[in-house]
C-alpha positions in Angstrom: -297.2 16.0 -14.2 -294.8 19.2 -13.5 -296.4 19.5 -10.3 -295.9 16.1 -9.0 -291.9 16.1 -10.1 -292.0 19.3 -7.8 -293.8 17.9 -5.2 -291.7 14.5 -5.3 -288.5 16.9 -5.3 -289.8 18.9 -2.5 -290.6 15.9 -0.3 -286.7 14.6 -1.0 -285.4 18.1 0.2 -286.9 17.9 3.5 -285.9 14.2 4.0 -282.3 15.3 3.0 -282.4 18.0 5.5 -283.7 16.1 8.2 -281.5 12.8 8.0 -278.4 15.8 7.6 -279.2 17.4 10.7 -280.1 13.9 12.8 -276.4 13.0 11.6 -274.9 15.7 12.8 -276.3 15.8 16.1 -275.4 12.2 16.5 -272.0 12.9 15.1 -271.5 15.7 17.8 -273.1 13.7 20.5 -270.6 10.9 20.2 -267.7 13.6 19.1 -268.5 14.9 22.7 -268.7 11.9 24.4 -265.5 10.5 22.9 -263.8 14.0 24.3 -265.3 13.1 27.4 -263.8 9.3 27.5 -260.0 10.7 26.3 -260.0 13.6 29.5 -260.8 11.2 31.7 -258.8 8.2 30.6 -255.6 10.9 29.6 -255.5 12.3 33.5 -254.6 9.9 36.4 -253.5 10.4 39.6 -251.0 7.8 42.0 -249.5 8.4 45.1 -245.8 8.3 46.4 -244.6 4.6 45.5 -246.8 3.5 43.1 -246.2 2.4 39.6 -247.0 4.2 36.3 -246.5 3.9 32.7 -246.6 6.6 30.2 -245.4 5.2 26.6 -242.2 3.0 27.3 -241.3 4.2 30.5 -242.5 2.9 33.9 -242.2 5.6 36.3 -242.1 5.5 40.5 -241.5 8.7 43.1 -239.7 6.8 45.9 -239.7 9.9 48.1 -239.9 13.5 49.0 -237.2 14.9 51.1 -236.8 19.0 52.2 -233.4 20.7 52.1 -233.2 24.6 53.1 -229.8 24.4 51.7 -227.4 21.8 49.6 -224.3 21.7 48.6 -220.9 22.1 50.9 -219.4 24.9 53.0 -217.5 26.6 50.2 -220.0 25.7 47.2 -223.7 26.0 48.0 -226.9 27.5 47.2 -229.3 28.4 50.0 -233.2 28.8 49.1 -234.6 32.1 49.1 -235.8 33.6 51.9 -239.3 31.9 52.4 -238.7 29.2 49.9 -237.0 25.4 50.6 -235.9 22.8 48.1 -237.9 19.8 47.7 -236.3 16.7 46.4 -238.1 14.1 44.6 -236.6 10.7 44.5 -238.0 9.2 40.8 -237.2 5.8 39.3 -237.5 5.4 35.6 -237.6 2.4 34.0 -237.5 1.7 30.3 -239.3 -1.5 29.3 -239.2 -0.6 25.4 -236.7 -2.2 22.7 -234.4 0.5 22.2 -232.9 3.8 24.3 -235.3 6.2 25.5 -234.6 9.9 26.2 -236.4 11.7 29.0 -236.5 15.7 28.9 -236.8 15.7 32.5 -236.5 19.6 32.1 -239.3 20.0 30.1 -241.8 16.4 31.0 -242.2 17.3 34.6 -243.7 19.7 36.8 -244.6 20.2 40.5 -247.9 22.0 40.5 -249.1 23.1 43.9 -252.3 23.6 46.0 -252.9 27.4 44.0 -252.5 25.7 40.6 -249.1 27.4 40.3 -246.4 25.3 38.4 -242.6 25.4 39.4 -239.7 23.6 36.8 -237.0 22.1 37.2 -234.3 23.9 39.3 -231.3 22.4 37.1 -228.4 24.3 39.3 -230.0 23.5 43.0 -230.1 19.6 40.9 -226.1 20.2 39.9 -225.6 21.3 44.3 -227.7 18.2 45.3 -225.1 15.9 43.4 -222.3 17.6 45.4 -224.7 16.8 49.0 -224.0 13.6 47.9 -227.5 12.2 46.2 -227.5 11.0 42.7 -229.4 13.2 40.4 -231.0 12.7 37.0 -229.8 14.9 34.1 -231.8 17.4 32.5 -231.7 15.0 29.4 -232.0 11.3 30.8 -230.7 8.6 28.1 -232.1 5.0 29.3 -231.0 2.0 27.5 -233.8 -0.6 26.7 -234.5 -3.1 29.5 -232.8 -0.8 32.2 -233.7 2.0 35.1 -232.4 5.3 36.4 -233.0 6.6 40.4 -232.2 10.0 41.5 -233.6 13.1 42.5 -234.8 16.3 40.6 -235.0 19.3 42.7 -237.6 22.1 42.7 -237.5 25.3 44.9 -240.8 25.9 46.2 -242.5 28.0 49.2 -242.3 26.8 52.8 -244.9 24.5 53.5 -246.1 23.7 49.6 -248.7 20.9 49.0 -249.7 20.0 45.7 -248.7 17.0 42.5 -245.9 15.8 40.7 -247.1 16.1 36.8 -245.4 14.1 34.5 -246.1 14.4 30.7 -243.3 13.2 28.3 -243.0 15.2 25.2 -245.1 14.7 22.1 -247.1 12.6 24.2 -251.0 12.5 24.3 -251.4 11.0 28.3 -250.4 13.1 31.6 -250.5 11.7 35.2 -249.8 13.4 38.2 -248.4 12.0 41.5 -249.6 13.4 45.0 -247.3 14.6 47.4 -247.8 13.9 50.8 -245.7 12.5 52.9 -245.2 12.4 56.6 -242.5 14.9 58.4 -239.4 13.6 59.8 -240.2 13.0 63.8 -238.3 15.5 66.2 -237.0 15.8 69.6 -237.9 18.1 72.6 -235.1 19.8 74.6 -236.3 17.7 77.1 -235.2 14.6 75.4 -231.7 15.6 74.1 -229.9 14.5 77.2 -231.0 11.5 77.4 -229.8 10.7 73.7 -226.7 8.6 73.5 -225.2 10.3 70.2 -223.1 7.3 69.4 -226.6 5.5 69.0 -228.7 7.6 66.4 -228.4 8.1 62.9 -227.1 11.4 61.4 -230.4 12.3 59.6 -232.1 12.1 63.1 -228.8 14.1 64.7 -229.8 16.7 62.2 -233.4 16.5 63.6 -232.2 16.7 67.1 -229.8 19.6 66.1 -233.0 21.4 63.8 -235.0 21.0 67.5 -233.0 22.8 69.0 -231.9 25.6 66.8 -236.0 26.1 66.8 -236.1 26.5 70.8 -232.7 28.5 70.2 -234.4 31.3 67.7 -237.8 31.0 70.4 -236.4 32.1 73.7 -233.7 34.6 71.9 -234.1 37.8 74.3 -232.8 39.9 71.1 -233.2 39.3 67.8 -230.5 40.5 65.5 -231.3 38.9 62.0 -234.6 40.9 61.9 -237.4 38.0 63.3 -237.3 34.7 64.8 -238.2 32.7 61.7 -234.7 34.5 60.0 -232.8 33.6 63.1 -234.1 29.9 62.9 -233.6 29.6 59.2 -230.2 30.6 60.3 -229.7 27.8 62.6 -230.8 25.1 60.7 -228.9 25.9 57.5 -225.7 25.7 59.8 -227.3 22.2 60.9 -227.2 21.4 57.4 -224.1 22.6 56.2 -222.6 20.1 59.1 -224.6 17.5 57.8 -223.6 17.9 54.1 -220.0 18.2 55.4 -220.1 14.5 56.6 -220.1 15.3 60.0 -221.2 12.9 62.6 -224.2 12.1 64.7 -222.0 12.9 67.6 -220.7 16.5 66.2 -224.3 17.3 65.1 -225.8 16.8 68.7 -223.1 18.6 70.4 -223.5 21.3 67.4 -226.9 21.4 68.8 -226.4 21.6 72.8 -224.4 24.5 72.1 -227.2 26.4 70.6 -229.6 25.1 73.0 -226.6 25.4 76.1 -225.6 29.2 74.6 -229.4 30.9 74.5 
């Protein structure tokens, strides 16, 4: 009798152990699958001009611009040697029922192709405001149903490519916006004198000034500021400061011609 009871208990114990192992394995498999699905669902990539929603806020990156300096003639911030400022124009719309606060300085990062992270440059953003851009505050409060559009600024190495990472605080999801764009067209020296400065925009005039600055630096026999690249950057910054001062396209083109003619 005792042997029969012991045998039954052993069988039950073995069955219990087998069921427990199977259940554990199944749960682990489900957990792994769920984690994989969650990871896939939580990371999405968009392009410039596409809208996406995180929480109650709908985001859209409208454009990307590049400037070597920001501010006015007397108060400005010039990018570090080998660096430039990326101005990202961003729209945020509050689709919720109450005011939402967006912590831009904490929620948004620029990640380059080498996986290096850059935070919003709040000082450069301030100078962008002085340049005439509408800017987004470090902590932007957006009323329900309304939107806010403005630029955020990053200082990055020249030629940086990568993506913008947006992950609201205390929110599980994150999204990326691929930062690919077309560089503004530039003009060759041969085309300059056929352009009527009264018929072009300031942006085009600035590109003309840039083109001539590059030509001036490349064709200078005596390089006094170290390298041709340094001279080219210096000329471009001069063009930009004139642009920031609100100079007309005529003045910018004439300034560029002066650079070219005085080589």
